[in-house]
N, C-alpha and C positions, 0 to 999 in steps of 0.2 A: 628262627635259628638258632640253637642252641650254645648256651657262654660253653659245653662241653669241645664243640666244634670248633667255635671262636679261639679258643686256650690251645687247643692242638696245631690249631694252622698257623698260630703266633709265634710256639715253639718250634714249629719246625723251619720257619721264618729268621730263625736265629742263627741258622747254619749259613745263609746267604748263597743258598744252593738253588735250583728251580726248584716246587713245592708242586705237588700231585695229588689233591682232595678228593678222596670219594665222597658221594654226596646222596642220600638218597630222596632229598627232599625234594618233591612235584611240583617246584613253585619257584619262576624266574624272580621272584623279588625276594624271598631268602635267599636265594644265588646269588644275586648282585650283591647283594648286600653283604655278604662273606666277601666277596672281592672287592666291594668299597672298602670295607675296613683295611684288607691287605694294602691295597693304594695308597691309605694315611699313614702306612708305616714301612715305605720302601719298596713295597712291590707293585707290580702290576700286572693286570691280569691278560692272560695269554691267548686261552683258548677253553672252553667247554664242550665235550663230547658223551654221548651215549655209551655206557659199556655194554657187553655180552649179559649182565644180568639186572638190566634198566633202572640203571644208577646212572648218577653224572660222573664224571671225570672233570674237576674244576684243574686246570692249569696255571699259576701263576709266576712269576719271572722277577729277578729284582732288576728293582728302577731304578738305574744307573744315571738318570737325569740331574741336573741341577736339581730343577722345580722337585723332582721326586724326593731327592736327600736332603732339602731343606723342610721339605713338606713331613716327613719321618723322622726329623731331630726335632722339629717343634710339637708334632704329636709325641713321643717317645715323655719329653718333659711336662707338657701339657695332662698325658694319661700315663702313669707311673705304671699304675695297676693294670691293665688293657691285658695285661699277660694274663690276669685272673679271672676275663671277661668282666670285671666288675663296673669300670669307666671306659666307655670308649667315646670317638669323637661322632658328631649328632650327624645322621643321614642326612645326605644332600639329595633332593628328590629327581634333581634335573641328572644327577651324575648316574642316579641307580635308573634313571628311566635309559639312558644310554647304555650302562653295561647289560640290562635286560634286552636289548635292541641289538649288541653285537651279539649276544650269548643266544637267541633266538636263530639270528643269521648264521651261525657257524656251527650251530647242532645241524641245521636243515641244509647244509654243504658238506656234512660229512657222509653222505651215501647220494648215487645219484638215485631221480624219480625211479629209474626202471628196479633201480637194486632195491630200492624203499617199497616198491611195489610187491616186488618178491618176498621180501620176508612177512610183508603183512599177508600175502596169502598163504604161506609156510605156517606162520603164526595160528591165523583163524584155523586154517588144515588141522592140524595137528588139535588143536585144543576141541575142537568136534568132533575130529576121530574119537580121541579119548572120552569125550563126552559119549557118545552113542556106546563106545566098551563098556562103562560099567551100565550105563542103561540099555545094553543088549537085550534085558528080556521082556522090556517094554518099547513095543512097535511105536504105538501111538509117539511115546517122549521122543524115540529116534526120529521121525519122521519132523517134529516139530526143532529140533535141533537141525535137520536137514534144510528145512526152510530158511531159519535163522542166517544158518552161513549162506544162500542161497543168495539172502537178502542183504549181506554184508558183504557179500564179492560183490554184489552190483552197483554198490555205492562208493567204491573204493577208489572208482574214476571221481568221484566225488569229493571225497576227504582229499584226494592228492592236489586238485585245482583250488582247494580251501589251502592245504596246506603253503601252496606256491603264492598265494595271495598275501597269505599271513606274513610270510619271512619277505615281499616285496613292499611290504607297508613297513616294517623293520628298516628294511635297507635303504628305502626310500627316506626314512628318519634319518640315518647315520649319514646319506650325502648331503640334508639340509643343514647336521651340525659340522660338517666339513670331512670328512670321513671320505676315504676316495678306496674306491676300490681296488685289490692287490691278489695275485697267484701264489701262496704259500708253496713251499718246499713240496709239499704232497700233491699240490695238484687242486687245493683248494680254495673257493673264492672266498676271500677273507675284507676284512674293510680295516683300512688303515687309519690310525689316529690324526686330527690335524698337525701338519706340519712335522711327521715323524713317520715311523717305518714298524712293522710287524712286533709286538716287543718281543722281546729276547734275539732280535734280531734274526725274523724267521721264529717258527715253531721248532724250540727245544726239543720237543716232546712229541714228534710227528713220528707216527706211528707207534707210538706208546702204549694207549689206551686201549 
């Protein structure tokens, strides 16, 4: 997680409006740490979605709860240089783990298994076709690409089963921490924090990714 990304996020948070951050880091912990910092300065995690260019769209909204406001006031006083990414509140591992779990479940509920399968088939087929076109003069190479494509097609059902189990593991973690399942305005299954509701009273960014 770069200081530049933190500075940009904190500057946008100064508006007091919902913020969308596009992040290319393929690391759950880095994404969770970014959301964690936002939650120390008056915002709360709202959603994480994959974008069309294989990046992540992180959505955060103002935390209007008394606890959120108090935490933000205390951290602004303790870390006046946070906006420069110099001194930031220490990471709380348990909070990072829960944010990671929410992100895994949220991105997993973005697409149905049927649509996810279709996207994977399209991506692998398009990639194989492009490679074959470039290597069309080499019959042996084209045959190898075809074999690899067929093997990946056969593995897709296995990958989908693994993906479901992976999401279920984190959904169980959230439920154990007191989160409850809820359907957001876009029809996705989300998990509501203990004693609360979906951040931002539903997802203000629904359909915005």
